[in-house]
Phi, psi and omega in degrees: 000122180290144182238119179263147175263141177287143173286172181295323180299319182292323183298328180278347179266082183294326179301317176297318180300307182298325177297316175301318181291324177294323175294316182296316179294318181296339176283354179075023190277353184247357198259337181288160178299316182295322183291317182295316180295319180296322178298319177292321174299315179299320179293319180300317182288323177298323182292323180296309184295329190256000188304310186288329175292323175295312178299320174298321179295319177298321178294321182290319184279325188228001180071025183282135169292154183302318180298316180291322177299319180282322182295317189257352184227288188294314180298326178285330175293317179298322178293321176292327178295318182292322180296310185295320178299314184294327183257002192301310185300315180298319181293327182282343186291146173290126183258141180277144174232156179299142175255130177290154182302328181288347179254351180292147004268130180193171173245130177261127192231144166251109188252104184287140180213144181296155172288322181134254180252118182243153175250125175248125181244119185249156178266183186268339191287326170228072194292339176272314183298316190274357169265309188278333180299307174294328179299320176304312178294325180292321183286316175307320181282355171095019183268162163266148196224128163262122181255127184233094176283170183280149176284342178288348175236068191296324180290324178292317179299319181294317180295319174302316183295320177296317177296309181300321180292338174282319188279312189248152168297147183295336175287344186267300182225130178225132178265131173249120180264169178127187186244222188300320179299318179293317180300315183290323179295323177294322182288347173281347178278158174267116175251162177273342174202150174231129172250108180245137172238126179170205184282158178297323183299314180285328177300326174294326180291318180299318183291324178298315176299322182291328179301325186297328177255006184053040183276125174294150188223154162241128178243118175255100190252228185196224184127184181263101183276119186277157173235108184262123177255117183274167181301325184269009182295148174282113188295323183291313181293315176306311181296322180296318181278333172291318181293320175301310184297330180277333184278330177310125179055033174058033174086355183274062186226136189290343177246017173300146171304114184274328173203155182253135169253118185224150180300139186308314181287346182263348186301317180298320179290323179292320179298319182295319177296323177290328174296315182299318181295319180298317177298313183296321188273325183238356180079181189283346182230074184296336175295343178250006178281119186293344180271354181270118184298174178241173174287145188300318184203174183298320180302315178288331174300308183293324178299313181294316180299324180297332179293335184272356181292133180060024178261154179274108185260121178275327176199155180081215179096348178264152179222163174234105182295332179301311184265352184064032178248145179233131181296145174302131190233132177248127179249138172238179181068024189269135174240175179292350173272348187293146180307321181297344181260007183262352183210158170297129191286312179051054180183182188269047178241128189236098177286137173251119178256127180278148175225151179272316175235158181296325177299326176300315176298320177292321176298322180303318181286315186298330180279359179248167179308145182297129182278160175290325183222154173217136181243134176233136178241112183199159175258357190256123177290329176298314183291319178300317181291320177305311182291320177298320182284332185272324191252149177253129180201167179295307179188183184173198181219153171253114181067035170192178178221151170072322199291347180295333183278355185266014183248127175284357178266349180244123171302144176236130181176171186258184176209140187060235183285350176268006169134183176212145182084168181208170174204185190101131177052233182302322184288336174294316178301312183297321184297323181264015182236136172257124176270107184276128174276120187231134174247124183248128184225146172267209182291324186292143180202171175259115184287359190296337187274352185272154168294155357282142173286132183235158176306319182293318176299317183298322180295315179292324182296311180300326177290318185291321186271352179076000000 
């Protein structure tokens, strides 16, 4: 099949793009098992061919080392592709459901069907993973997709557009590049589903636009994800895994540990252990470490450096605006009024907040908007159960950070201000699928429902319905 590229004029004509996709979808070219599997295989092969170029783009946009690029982006997309291919036939199958006695004889069915033409809007911090991850689910579910990567990662967006134009027919998947104006123009269009990953502020705007067309949405947002350290936590293990979670992508991760809640008497020892881990993982001069990513742009660099003013810095604190790198920085003496606690940090700055009692720590989290992630370090199952029962959050880990989002077997998503809806594995297929409830009946039927209503019929009806 020949694949044509849109001209620049066509790229700006979103009504025309969507019209072409609706015609393509209406022809049924995306919905069969064979078509879906072939599309997933083509994307899998395309990812192999374009992998080195995508890694290079990530290095140019964010300074990511090839290992981190594969570990946190390309490798996870390939894992999602494998999962969707393996479970595709089962997911597409029509499912039987129980039929109540009042409806018998009949078959009750859950019939999966694609939404149609969907919009996937991705952020800049994981521009490959958060573009292609949802795309895999949307294609597996049989949809046509407009993919809008972030302009803040321009080289990656350009490479994704080139790869997608090679892999897919333009009526099936189309990448639209550009910035805020293009985002706003796309949101003026009527899509059958919108999947957005980004900030809570922009997520609210997306939801406002979607409401006008009553378009269903998934919002993957963010927030201040806490890391609660209990009295019985192993200090060395805790420090190692907190530092890992904070260093990945230079802290520019929606589920990075945003702040640490630690017992007052344990803070000095924990800070010392984290200092050791920073030295072990990045060396004595992290600003010169070629494997340490950078801040995405000057605006965010200056915002982050501003959060360090008048703060008690235990380690780090220096930056290089020329390279957009900031040393991993640990802050103590932090209170809920501190500037660093007023916004999601999204960078390599880790404030440590002291608590007197564990209940106080739980109250601190419960009184704030529901976070996208929560991390707990404890050796006690009772403590873990207490946290799980008390606090509301999207997902998280016990005695680790970040890694819960790397599984196709665990749905990933937020709650409240950290988002709505979820994806990964089964949940990705479900998110981009409308399950139609269908009752199928032959000639046989129960005459009870028909007029005339009689005392005998009413007696039987009340017996059936309890």
